[in-house]
N, C-alpha and C positions, 0 to 999 in steps of 0.2 A: 277479326278486327285490322284496320290497316295499324302499321306502325306509325310510328311518329313521324319520321323521314318520310313515307307514303303521305301523310297527312299534309304535310308541308308543301309534296310535288301538286297534291290534288289543289293547294292553295294557289299555289304561284297557276296553275292552268286557269284555276276561275279567277283570279285578281288579275291576272296577265304580265305579272311580274315579279321576280325577285325581288325588288325594290319595295314593293307593293306589300308584299308580304313581310319583310324586316319592319316596316312602320308597322303593320298590325299588331306585330309582336315586340312591339321595341328594341329591335336590336339593330347592331350595323348591317348593312347589304353584305359586305365581307365576311362577318361572322356567319350571315346565312348560309352565303356559301359555303363555307367550310364546313357546316354541318353536314349539306346536303354531299360533298366530296368527302364525307368520312373524316374529315381532318381535326374536327372538333367534336366534340359531346354535346349532347342538349343537356340543358341546364334545370333543376327542378323547374324553375318560373315556367321557363319554354315549354316544358312538357305539362305543367298546370294548363298553361294558356290553351293548350292544344286538347286538352281533357283527357292525358295520361297520368299518370301515376307513377313516379319513379321509386322502386324499392333496394333495399341493402340485400345484399345474400351474403350469407355467414357460408364460406366454402366448406368449414368444420363442420357445417352442421347438414351439408348437402352429400348424398351419396355420389360418388363420380363411378362409373363402371370404366371397370379395365377394358381397354381393347388389344386383343394380340394383331399385331399387323407381321405377315409373313415377310422373312428378308429376301430379297429377289435379285439381290447382286452387293457387289464388293467395292469399296474406293481403293485405291491405290495411286503411287506415286504414278502411274502411267497413265491412269485413267479410271475412268468408271467400267467396270464388267457386269452386263446385266444379261441375267439366263444366257452365259455361257458366249455372250457377244461382246467383245473389245471395244469399248468408246474410247479413244484417245483425246486429253481434253487439252493436250499441249498445243 
């Protein structure tokens, strides 16, 4: 299934402009533009209009796996040292 953003992009392609999609969704064109740029979130009303359901997830009830990330470098006053190669940042 497409994401809400993908569906909005498809609507823009079909209707020809963000202005037309904004009219259909009953929102301002700048608000729609911000959604497409990732600057604003999609509201429940917009999600409903697009046929999506927004759900809240309680992160206290979700198991989040721990990931071990190897340390490949160090940061010092001189710069960053990665795998024995000094990179000066000054």
